[in-house]
C-alpha positions in Angstrom: 7.3 -5.8 29.9 5.3 -5.8 32.9 2.0 -6.5 34.1 -0.7 -4.3 32.0 -3.7 -3.0 33.4 -4.6 -1.1 29.6 -4.8 -2.9 26.5 -6.4 -1.6 23.4 -7.3 -2.7 20.6 -7.5 -1.6 17.3 -9.6 1.3 17.8 -11.1 3.6 15.6 -12.7 6.6 16.1 -14.2 8.9 13.3 -15.9 12.3 13.6 -18.4 13.1 10.6 -17.0 10.5 9.1 -13.5 11.5 9.1 -11.5 9.6 10.5 -9.5 10.6 14.2 -8.6 7.8 15.4 -7.6 4.8 12.7 -6.8 1.0 14.5 -4.8 2.7 17.3 -3.9 -0.3 19.4 -1.9 0.1 22.9 -0.4 -1.4 25.3 0.4 0.3 28.9 1.5 -1.5 32.7 1.0 -1.6 35.8 2.5 1.8 37.2 3.8 3.5 34.1 4.4 7.0 33.4 3.3 7.3 29.9 3.8 10.3 28.2 1.3 10.7 24.5 2.8 13.4 22.5 2.5 13.9 18.8 1.0 17.1 16.2 -1.6 18.3 16.9 -4.3 16.7 15.5 -2.7 13.3 16.2 -5.9 11.9 18.5 -4.0 12.3 21.8 -7.0 14.4 23.2 -9.4 12.1 21.7 -7.8 8.6 22.9 -7.9 9.6 25.9 -11.3 10.2 25.9 -12.4 6.5 24.6 -10.7 5.1 28.2 -12.7 8.0 30.5 -16.4 6.9 28.7 -17.1 10.8 27.1 -16.8 9.5 23.5 -17.6 6.1 22.5 -15.7 4.6 19.2 -17.1 2.9 16.4 -14.8 -0.3 16.7 -11.6 -1.5 18.6 -11.7 -2.0 22.8 -10.3 -1.2 25.3 -9.6 -3.8 28.2 -8.4 -2.5 31.3 -7.9 -4.9 34.8 -8.9 -2.7 37.8 -8.0 -4.8 40.6 -11.0 -4.9 41.8 -13.8 -4.8 40.0 -16.5 -1.9 38.8 -19.6 -2.0 41.5 -22.5 -3.2 40.0 -21.2 -3.5 36.6 -23.4 -4.4 33.3 -20.3 -6.5 31.4 -18.8 -9.3 32.5 -15.5 -9.0 32.6 -13.2 -10.3 29.4 -10.7 -13.1 29.6 -7.9 -13.3 27.4 -5.1 -15.9 27.1 -1.3 -14.7 26.2 0.8 -17.7 26.5 1.0 -17.8 29.9 -0.3 -14.1 30.6 -3.9 -14.3 31.9 -5.7 -10.9 31.3 -8.6 -10.2 33.1 -10.7 -7.0 31.5 -13.5 -5.2 32.0 -14.1 -4.1 28.0 -14.7 0.3 28.9 -15.6 0.7 25.2 -19.0 -1.2 26.6 -19.1 0.4 29.8 -20.6 4.9 31.0 -18.8 7.0 31.9 -19.7 6.5 35.6 -19.0 3.7 36.1 -15.9 3.6 34.5 -15.0 6.1 37.2 -15.9 3.9 40.2 -14.0 1.5 38.6 -11.0 3.4 39.3 -10.1 6.1 36.4 -9.1 9.3 37.6 -9.6 12.7 34.6 -7.9 16.2 34.8 -8.6 18.4 32.1 -5.6 21.0 31.1 -8.1 23.4 33.2 -8.7 22.7 37.2 -12.0 22.4 38.1 -11.9 23.2 41.5 -14.2 25.2 44.4 -13.1 28.9 44.3 -15.0 29.2 48.4 -14.4 26.1 49.1 -10.8 25.4 51.3 -8.9 23.0 49.8 -9.0 20.3 52.4 -13.0 21.2 51.7 -12.3 20.3 47.9 -10.7 17.2 48.7 -12.8 15.9 51.3 -16.1 17.2 48.2 -14.0 14.8 46.0 -14.1 11.9 48.6 -17.3 11.4 49.2 -17.6 11.2 45.0 -19.0 6.9 46.1 -22.4 8.8 48.8 -25.3 8.5 48.8 -26.2 11.9 49.1 -27.6 11.5 53.0 -24.1 10.4 53.4 -22.5 13.6 52.1 -24.0 15.5 54.3 -22.1 14.3 57.9 -18.5 14.6 58.5 -15.6 12.6 57.3 -14.7 9.4 59.1 -10.8 9.8 60.9 -10.3 7.3 58.3 -11.1 9.6 55.3 -9.8 12.8 56.4 -6.6 10.4 56.4 -6.8 9.8 54.0 -7.5 13.8 52.9 -3.9 14.2 55.2 -2.1 11.7 52.8 -3.3 13.0 49.5 -2.6 17.0 50.2 0.9 15.1 51.7 0.9 13.7 48.6 0.8 17.5 46.4 2.7 19.5 49.1 -0.4 21.2 49.7 -0.5 19.6 54.0 0.6 23.7 54.6 -2.3 25.3 52.4 -5.5 23.2 53.8 -7.0 25.8 55.5 -7.2 28.2 52.7 -9.7 28.8 50.3 -9.2 27.5 46.7 -9.6 31.0 45.2 -6.2 32.1 46.6 -4.2 29.8 45.3 -1.8 30.0 43.2 -2.3 28.3 38.7 0.0 25.2 39.7 -0.9 25.3 43.6 -5.0 24.5 41.7 -3.1 22.4 39.4 -1.5 20.2 42.7 -5.2 20.7 44.0 -7.3 19.2 41.6 -4.5 16.1 41.3 -4.5 15.9 45.1 -8.8 15.1 44.7 -8.2 12.1 41.7 -5.5 10.9 44.7 -8.1 10.7 47.3 -10.2 8.4 45.0 -7.7 6.1 45.1 -7.1 5.5 41.3 -5.4 2.6 39.4 -5.1 5.3 36.4 -5.0 8.5 36.2 -5.3 10.7 33.0 -4.0 14.4 33.3 -4.2 16.1 30.1 -1.6 19.2 30.1 -0.8 19.5 34.3 1.3 21.5 32.8 0.0 24.2 30.8 0.6 27.5 32.2 2.5 27.4 34.9 6.1 28.6 36.2 9.5 27.3 35.6 9.4 26.2 39.1 5.8 25.2 38.8 6.7 22.2 36.2 9.9 20.6 38.3 7.8 20.4 40.9 4.7 18.0 38.9 7.6 16.5 37.4 9.2 15.2 40.3 5.6 14.7 41.8 4.7 12.4 38.9 7.7 10.7 39.5 6.7 9.7 42.7 3.7 8.7 42.3 4.1 6.6 39.1 4.2 3.1 40.8 1.8 3.5 43.1 -0.6 4.6 40.0 -0.9 3.8 36.5 -0.2 7.9 34.7 -0.2 8.2 31.6 0.0 12.0 29.7 -0.5 14.4 27.0 1.7 17.1 25.7 3.1 19.1 24.7 6.1 21.2 25.9 9.3 18.6 24.6 11.4 20.3 27.4 9.3 19.0 30.4 9.3 15.4 28.4 12.7 15.5 27.5 13.4 15.7 31.4 10.6 14.0 32.9 9.5 11.2 30.9 9.8 7.4 31.0 8.2 5.7 28.0 6.8 8.5 24.8 4.7 7.0 22.9 4.3 9.7 19.8 0.8 10.1 17.9 0.4 10.6 14.2 -2.7 10.6 12.7 -4.9 9.1 14.8 -1.7 5.7 15.3 1.5 4.7 16.7 3.8 6.6 15.8 6.8 5.6 18.2 7.3 4.3 21.4 10.1 3.6 23.5 12.7 6.4 25.9 13.0 9.7 25.1 16.2 9.0 24.1 15.4 6.4 21.8 12.1 8.7 20.2 14.0 12.4 20.0 16.7 10.4 18.0 14.0 9.0 15.8 14.4 9.7 12.2 10.4 9.5 11.0 9.5 10.9 14.5 11.6 14.2 13.4 10.5 14.4 10.4 6.7 14.7 11.8 6.9 17.4 14.0 9.2 19.9 11.3 7.1 19.1 8.6 4.5 20.2 11.4 7.0 23.9 11.9 7.6 24.2 8.3 4.1 23.8 7.4 2.7 26.5 10.4 5.7 29.0 9.7 4.5 29.1 5.8 0.9 29.7 7.1 2.5 32.6 9.7 4.2 33.3 6.6 
């Protein structure tokens, strides 16, 4: 495997005594495009919540190597040696949510959160200023920041819509705008929750192509239910089931795996029975 950027070890999360993540371990390589799939209740969203600091784990570690340490983070890095591989990482499980964002982890939820009354470019400018103090945000962006804003809009294909109000965008364009708002923050890892939900087929194709272009320069972790989209655009897939990693590997291997097929088939049968 390439150099790791994220290592999750023996992660356990419970809600009201019910285990949601159960001794889960996972490694994600730098620059990787990783899809998380699994039935409802498998733990996908909870895992993203733990990585981003929204939910605290009962036990386990989430080690992140940000290349550039989090500014002002009060906790020291953890240093591990595995053979000749040296891993220096921040333990996200011990950090506040705002410190995790400063360290370089950006998250996009399923429903876009944009400012409808602002233009596309203004939305990205607001995101670019997330580290600034309030008074600094009152000044126009510097030339370097304007260049970052332009580049982010170019990356997602919205530069020609820069001066359109966000409220006038299609659903797919709003999703791409929010990705631009993450990109302008120069994240090391982007967490995307079901990024194609509600999109047209053409928009889904463009989103898949966009994710492939961004991977490498960024590490991207995606939760997704649309298996057609996963089959077309996934590289490495991690299947979660009952809070554990069930299987992991290339999508072709995952599709042929009899255990994975049984898990999905069993859920589909149960859903059909409930409907009857």
